[in-house]
C-alpha positions as CSV (number, residue, x, y, z in Angstrom):
1,M,15.8,2.3,-65.5
2,N,12.4,0.6,-65.9
3,K,9.9,3.3,-64.9
4,K,6.8,1.1,-65.0
5,I,6.8,0.2,-61.3
6,K,6.0,3.0,-58.9
7,L,5.5,1.0,-55.7
8,V,7.3,-2.1,-54.2
9,A,5.6,-4.1,-51.5
10,V,7.7,-6.4,-49.4
11,D,6.9,-9.1,-46.9
12,L,9.3,-9.4,-43.9
13,D,9.8,-12.8,-42.5
14,G,11.2,-15.3,-45.0
15,T,11.3,-12.5,-47.6
16,S,13.2,-9.3,-46.8
17,L,14.6,-10.7,-43.6
18,N,17.1,-13.5,-43.6
19,S,16.9,-16.6,-41.4
20,Q,18.3,-14.7,-38.5
21,G,15.5,-12.2,-38.8
22,L,17.8,-9.4,-40.0
23,L,17.9,-7.0,-42.9
24,S,21.2,-7.4,-44.7
25,S,23.2,-4.2,-45.5
26,R,22.7,-4.9,-49.2
27,T,18.9,-5.0,-48.7
28,V,18.9,-1.8,-46.7
29,N,21.0,-0.1,-49.3
30,T,18.7,-1.3,-52.1
31,F,15.6,-0.1,-50.2
32,Q,17.2,3.3,-49.7
33,K,18.0,3.5,-53.5
34,L,14.4,2.9,-54.3
35,N,13.5,5.9,-52.0
36,Q,16.0,8.1,-53.8
37,L,14.5,7.2,-57.1
38,G,11.0,8.2,-55.8
39,I,9.7,4.6,-55.8
40,K,7.4,3.9,-52.9
41,L,8.5,1.1,-50.6
42,V,5.8,-0.5,-48.4
43,I,6.3,-3.1,-45.8
44,A,3.4,-5.6,-45.9
45,S,3.5,-8.0,-43.0
46,G,1.5,-10.3,-40.7
47,R,3.1,-8.5,-37.8
48,P,1.4,-5.7,-35.9
49,L,2.6,-2.2,-36.8
50,Y,4.3,-2.1,-33.4
51,Q,6.7,-4.8,-34.5
52,I,7.5,-3.1,-37.9
53,N,8.6,0.2,-36.4
54,H,12.3,-0.6,-35.8
55,L,12.7,-1.8,-39.4
56,V,10.9,1.3,-40.8
57,E,13.4,3.4,-38.9
58,K,16.4,1.4,-40.1
59,V,15.4,1.8,-43.8
60,G,14.4,5.4,-43.4
61,L,10.8,5.1,-44.3
62,K,9.7,8.0,-42.0
63,D,8.4,10.5,-44.5
64,E,4.8,11.8,-44.2
65,N,3.9,9.8,-47.4
66,D,5.4,6.5,-46.1
67,Y,3.0,3.7,-45.0
68,S,3.1,0.2,-43.7
69,I,0.6,-2.7,-43.8
70,G,0.3,-4.9,-40.7
71,L,-1.8,-7.8,-39.5
72,N,-2.0,-9.3,-43.0
73,G,-3.8,-6.2,-44.3
74,A,-6.1,-5.6,-41.4
75,V,-4.4,-2.3,-40.5
76,V,-2.6,0.3,-42.6
77,G,-0.6,3.0,-40.9
78,N,1.3,6.2,-41.7
79,N,5.0,5.7,-40.7
80,F,5.5,9.5,-40.1
81,N,2.8,10.2,-37.5
82,G,1.6,6.7,-36.5
83,E,-2.0,7.5,-37.8
84,V,-4.0,4.4,-38.7
85,L,-5.5,5.1,-42.1
86,Y,-7.4,2.0,-42.7
87,E,-8.5,-0.9,-40.5
88,D,-10.7,-3.9,-40.7
89,H,-11.6,-6.4,-37.9
90,L,-13.2,-9.8,-37.4
91,P,-16.9,-9.9,-36.8
92,S,-17.2,-10.0,-33.0
93,N,-19.7,-12.9,-33.0
94,F,-17.2,-15.1,-34.8
95,I,-14.4,-14.5,-32.2
96,G,-16.2,-16.2,-29.3
97,Q,-17.3,-19.1,-31.5
98,L,-13.7,-19.6,-32.8
99,C,-12.2,-19.6,-29.4
100,T,-14.8,-22.0,-28.0
101,E,-14.3,-24.4,-30.9
102,A,-10.5,-24.2,-30.7
103,Q,-10.6,-25.0,-27.0
104,E,-12.9,-27.9,-27.5
105,L,-10.4,-29.2,-30.1
106,G,-7.6,-28.8,-27.5
107,I,-5.9,-25.8,-29.1
108,S,-4.2,-23.8,-26.3
109,T,-2.4,-21.1,-28.3
110,I,-4.9,-18.4,-29.3
111,I,-3.6,-14.9,-29.7
112,M,-5.7,-11.9,-30.7
113,F,-4.4,-8.5,-31.9
114,E,-6.7,-5.5,-31.3
115,N,-6.8,-3.2,-34.3
116,Q,-7.5,0.1,-32.5
117,Q,-4.5,-0.4,-30.3
118,S,-2.1,-1.8,-32.9
119,T,-0.2,1.4,-33.5
120,F,3.5,1.9,-34.0
121,N,4.0,2.8,-30.4
122,F,1.6,0.6,-28.5
123,L,0.4,-3.0,-28.8
124,Q,-2.5,-4.6,-27.0
125,I,-3.0,-8.3,-27.4
126,Y,-5.4,-10.9,-25.9
127,C,-4.9,-14.6,-25.3
128,Q,-6.6,-17.6,-23.9
129,N,-3.5,-18.9,-22.0
130,F,-0.5,-17.0,-20.6
131,N,1.8,-20.0,-20.2
132,D,1.4,-22.2,-23.2
133,G,4.9,-21.6,-24.5
134,V,4.0,-20.1,-27.8
135,T,2.2,-17.1,-26.3
136,A,5.0,-16.5,-23.8
137,H,7.5,-16.5,-26.7
138,Y,5.4,-14.1,-28.7
139,F,4.9,-11.7,-25.8
140,A,8.6,-11.7,-25.0
141,N,9.4,-11.1,-28.6
142,F,7.0,-8.1,-28.9
143,K,8.4,-6.6,-25.7
144,S,12.0,-6.9,-26.9
145,K,11.3,-5.0,-30.2
146,S,10.7,-1.6,-28.5
147,S,10.9,0.4,-25.3
148,Q,7.2,1.3,-25.8
149,E,4.3,-0.5,-24.2
150,V,3.0,-3.9,-24.8
151,V,0.0,-5.1,-22.9
152,L,-1.1,-8.8,-22.7
153,N,-4.7,-9.4,-21.6
154,K,-6.6,-12.5,-20.7
155,Y,-9.5,-12.9,-23.1
156,K,-12.8,-13.1,-21.2
157,G,-15.3,-13.4,-24.0
158,E,-15.5,-9.7,-24.7
159,T,-17.7,-8.8,-27.7
160,N,-16.6,-5.2,-28.1
161,L,-13.0,-5.8,-29.1
162,K,-11.8,-4.8,-32.6
163,I,-9.7,-7.8,-33.4
164,G,-7.7,-7.4,-36.6
165,K,-6.0,-10.8,-36.6
166,L,-6.4,-14.0,-34.7
167,F,-3.5,-16.4,-34.5
168,M,-3.7,-20.1,-33.5
169,A,-1.1,-22.8,-33.2
170,G,-1.8,-26.5,-32.7
171,S,-1.6,-30.0,-34.1
172,I,-1.8,-30.4,-37.8
173,A,-5.1,-32.3,-37.5
174,T,-6.8,-29.8,-35.2
175,I,-5.7,-26.7,-37.2
176,A,-6.9,-28.5,-40.4
177,T,-10.4,-28.8,-38.7
178,I,-10.4,-25.1,-38.0
179,V,-9.5,-24.3,-41.6
180,S,-12.2,-26.6,-43.0
181,N,-14.9,-25.2,-40.7
182,W,-14.1,-21.5,-41.2
183,Q,-12.5,-21.0,-44.6
184,D,-15.8,-20.0,-46.3
185,R,-16.5,-17.4,-43.7
186,L,-13.1,-15.9,-42.9
187,E,-9.8,-15.1,-44.5
188,I,-7.4,-17.9,-43.4
189,S,-3.7,-18.2,-44.0
190,H,-2.6,-21.8,-43.2
191,E,1.0,-22.9,-42.7
192,V,2.0,-26.5,-41.8
193,K,5.3,-26.9,-39.9
194,I,7.2,-30.2,-39.2
195,D,5.2,-31.1,-36.1
196,H,2.4,-28.5,-35.9
197,A,0.5,-26.0,-37.9
198,I,-0.5,-22.4,-37.5
199,V,-3.3,-20.2,-38.9
200,E,-3.7,-16.4,-39.1
201,I,-7.3,-15.4,-39.4
202,T,-8.7,-12.0,-40.6
203,K,-12.1,-10.8,-41.8
204,K,-13.2,-12.4,-45.2
205,G,-11.6,-10.3,-48.0
206,T,-9.1,-8.7,-45.6
207,N,-5.5,-9.6,-46.7
208,K,-2.3,-7.9,-47.8
209,A,-3.8,-7.2,-51.2
210,W,-6.7,-5.4,-49.6
211,G,-4.3,-3.1,-47.6
212,L,-2.2,-2.5,-50.7
213,K,-5.2,-1.6,-52.7
214,Q,-6.2,1.1,-50.2
215,L,-2.7,2.6,-50.4
216,C,-2.6,2.5,-54.2
217,Q,-6.0,4.3,-54.4
218,L,-4.7,6.9,-52.0
219,S,-1.6,7.4,-54.2
220,N,-3.3,7.0,-57.6
221,I,-1.1,3.9,-58.4
222,K,-2.4,1.1,-60.6
223,P,-2.0,-2.6,-59.8
224,S,0.1,-2.9,-62.9
225,E,2.6,-0.4,-61.4
226,V,3.1,-2.5,-58.3
227,M,5.8,-5.1,-57.6
228,A,5.3,-7.4,-54.6
229,F,7.6,-10.0,-52.9
230,G,6.5,-12.8,-50.6
231,N,7.1,-16.4,-49.5
232,E,4.1,-17.6,-47.6
233,Q,0.3,-18.3,-47.8
234,N,-0.5,-14.8,-46.4
235,D,1.3,-13.3,-49.4
236,V,-0.6,-15.1,-52.2
237,E,-3.4,-12.5,-52.7
238,M,-0.8,-9.7,-52.8
239,L,1.4,-11.6,-55.3
240,K,-1.7,-12.2,-57.5
241,W,-2.9,-8.6,-57.3
242,A,0.4,-6.9,-58.1
243,G,1.4,-6.3,-61.7
244,V,4.7,-8.1,-60.9
245,G,4.5,-10.8,-58.2
246,V,7.8,-12.2,-57.1
247,A,8.0,-15.4,-55.0
248,M,11.1,-16.2,-53.0
249,A,13.2,-19.3,-53.9
250,N,12.5,-20.5,-50.4
251,A,8.7,-20.4,-51.0
252,G,6.8,-23.6,-51.6
253,N,5.5,-24.5,-55.1
254,H,2.0,-23.7,-53.9
255,I,3.1,-20.1,-53.5
256,K,5.3,-19.8,-56.6
257,Q,2.4,-20.9,-58.8
258,H,0.7,-17.6,-58.0
259,A,3.7,-15.4,-58.8
260,N,4.9,-14.0,-62.2
261,T,8.5,-14.9,-61.4
262,T,10.9,-16.0,-58.6
263,C,14.1,-14.7,-57.1
264,L,16.9,-16.0,-54.9
265,S,16.1,-17.0,-51.3
266,N,15.9,-14.7,-48.4
267,D,19.4,-15.9,-47.3
268,E,20.8,-14.9,-50.7
269,D,19.5,-11.3,-50.7
270,G,16.9,-12.3,-53.2
271,V,14.8,-9.2,-52.9
272,A,17.8,-6.9,-53.2
273,E,19.2,-8.8,-56.2
274,A,15.8,-8.8,-58.0
275,L,15.3,-5.1,-57.4
276,E,18.9,-4.2,-58.6
277,K,18.3,-6.2,-61.7
278,Y,14.8,-4.8,-62.4
279,F,15.7,-1.1,-61.8
280,E,19.2,-1.4,-63.2
281,F,21.2,0.1,-60.4
């Protein structure tokens, strides 16, 4: 077994999860083998911790030394007791400006995740519009993931909120304007779909690599001892920071260019296959 890697960080959507949003039995078994070998497994996702909890339980990452990274690095939590170890949030003066500009551009989907309430058992989110389709879908999805509480609030321009991540969806042109106007001041992950685009916005310098760095310092693990898997723009900094960055086959070339290597797609158990090969089990 190659003993160089001490921690494996995995993205969820499009990486560990297949196109149906599920962990295959092979992937679950592989993750459990890592745990048996004493290799730390960390979920690093754009999701809030609340929406990671059921997967943490399925894999068995509930030890007091198990951690997860949520909101693209803006929050790091302990899987065992739900304690938030590290958090970072958007400058409050930027939030109002962003929302005003987005509304002027005609962007109706604006969802904000409050850090101090984004625990494993409770999620508090804010939005501009309740019935824009996308927000309704997200809210229903969050509620379906757990029997615990999810609260959806109307954003009224509050300046005292600790927002970890801001999500927007809109036309490709309007989202491109947001990216152009704010990319020098904030951390922006930009993804273009067939007929629209989305952005996930965090504080400048706050990304999955930042969250991973906090955990590695806590556990005395070097970047060279980390392997990371991802497929989207919000994984790039993590892929670059890790000693071994692995991009999925289903990732775009603009993502793959930042990785050390690639593996099979998320629908081919790519993460499991790569780990089995690397650790020889």
